C-alpha positions as CSV (number, residue, x, y, z in Angstrom):
1,M,0.5,0.0,-11.0
2,N,-0.4,-1.4,-7.3
3,I,1.5,-2.3,-4.8
4,S,0.3,-4.2,-1.4
5,S,2.1,-5.7,1.3
6,L,0.8,-9.1,2.8
7,I,1.6,-10.7,6.2
8,V,1.6,-14.2,5.6
9,K,1.2,-16.9,8.1
10,T,2.7,-20.8,8.2
11,L,3.8,-22.9,11.1
12,P,6.9,-21.8,12.8
13,E,9.0,-24.8,11.5
14,K,7.8,-24.4,7.7
15,C,8.8,-20.9,7.7
16,A,12.0,-20.8,5.8
17,E,10.4,-23.6,3.2
18,A,7.5,-21.4,3.1
19,A,9.6,-18.6,2.2
20,A,11.7,-20.1,-0.6
21,A,8.1,-21.1,-2.0
22,L,6.9,-17.6,-2.1
23,S,10.4,-16.1,-3.8
24,A,10.3,-19.2,-6.1
25,G,7.0,-18.5,-7.6
26,G,7.7,-15.2,-9.0
27,F,4.2,-13.6,-7.8
28,C,5.5,-11.9,-4.9
29,E,8.9,-10.4,-3.1
30,V,9.9,-11.6,0.3
31,H,11.3,-9.0,2.4
32,H,11.2,-10.8,5.9
33,A,10.6,-14.6,7.6
34,E,11.0,-15.1,11.3
35,N,9.3,-17.6,14.1
36,G,6.1,-18.1,11.3
37,T,5.6,-14.7,10.2
38,I,6.8,-13.7,6.3
39,I,6.0,-10.3,4.8
40,V,5.7,-9.9,1.5
41,T,4.5,-7.5,-1.3
42,I,2.9,-7.7,-4.4
43,E,3.0,-5.9,-8.0
44,G,0.1,-5.3,-10.2
45,E,-1.7,-3.3,-12.9
46,D,-4.7,-3.2,-11.5
47,V,-6.9,-5.0,-8.3
48,S,-7.6,-8.0,-10.0
49,D,-4.1,-8.7,-11.0
50,E,-3.2,-7.7,-7.4
51,L,-6.2,-10.3,-5.6
52,R,-5.1,-12.8,-8.3
53,K,-1.6,-12.7,-6.8
54,L,-3.1,-12.6,-3.2
55,K,-5.0,-15.7,-3.8
56,Q,-1.7,-17.2,-5.2
57,V,0.3,-16.1,-2.1
58,E,-2.5,-18.3,-0.2
59,Q,-2.1,-21.2,-2.2
60,S,1.4,-21.5,-1.6
61,P,2.8,-24.4,0.2
62,F,2.9,-24.3,3.9
63,V,0.8,-20.9,3.6
64,L,-1.9,-20.8,6.6
65,S,-3.2,-17.3,5.7
66,A,-2.1,-14.1,3.9
67,T,-3.6,-10.9,4.8
68,M,-3.5,-7.9,3.1
69,I,-2.0,-4.7,5.2
70,Y,-1.6,-2.1,2.9
71,S,-2.4,-1.2,-0.6
72,F,-1.4,1.7,-2.8
73,C,-2.9,2.7,-6.1
74,E,-1.0,5.3,-8.5
75,D,-3.6,5.9,-10.3
76,E,-6.2,6.2,-7.7
77,L,-4.1,8.6,-5.9
78,E,-3.5,10.8,-9.0
79,S,-7.8,10.7,-9.6
80,E,-8.2,11.8,-6.3
81,R,-5.6,14.9,-7.2
82,D,-7.3,15.6,-9.7
83,K,-10.8,15.7,-7.8
84,L,-9.4,17.8,-5.3
85,N,-7.8,20.1,-7.0
86,R,-10.7,20.8,-9.5
87,H,-13.1,21.1,-6.0
88,P,-14.4,24.3,-6.0
89,D,-13.5,25.0,-2.4
90,Y,-10.1,24.3,-2.3
91,P,-7.8,26.9,-1.6
92,D,-5.5,28.1,-4.0
93,W,-2.4,28.9,-1.4
94,L,-2.3,25.0,-1.0
95,N,-0.4,24.6,-4.4
96,D,1.6,28.1,-3.7
97,D,5.1,27.2,-4.0
98,R,6.2,29.8,-1.9
99,V,4.3,29.0,1.4
100,K,6.3,26.8,3.7
101,A,4.8,24.1,5.3
102,G,5.6,25.4,8.7
103,D,3.8,28.4,8.3
104,I,-0.1,26.4,8.0
105,R,-2.1,26.5,10.8
106,Y,-4.5,23.6,10.6
107,S,-7.5,23.9,12.4
108,G,-10.1,21.0,11.0
109,D,-11.1,23.3,8.4
110,L,-9.0,24.6,5.2
111,R,-11.4,26.5,3.1
112,N,-11.2,29.4,6.2
113,H,-7.9,29.7,8.1
114,G,-5.2,29.5,5.7
115,L,-2.1,31.4,7.1
116,K,-0.8,32.0,10.5
């Protein structure tokens, strides 16, 4: 599942109408609308689904522009975690539940610095 946030711009006098049109469209969720700026989120099964919904937002009534600000891809996160966990230089203590985050000293290199 992918989730992205968008900043949508419209004329200030059309902000309420644009937000209503976006809400009614069923392809995004409106979180805030004020002074020509609307904050929405979209969800998609994959990147192409998200891009399709972004285009729907862009083509909605009274929308001047829509910019993707943040995107999160759950599958991509798990894939990157798996790669990191399989990396030969990954320190074992990073997966040790007994290690407290406050006891970890970071100096720009996790391989050689471990715990305090």
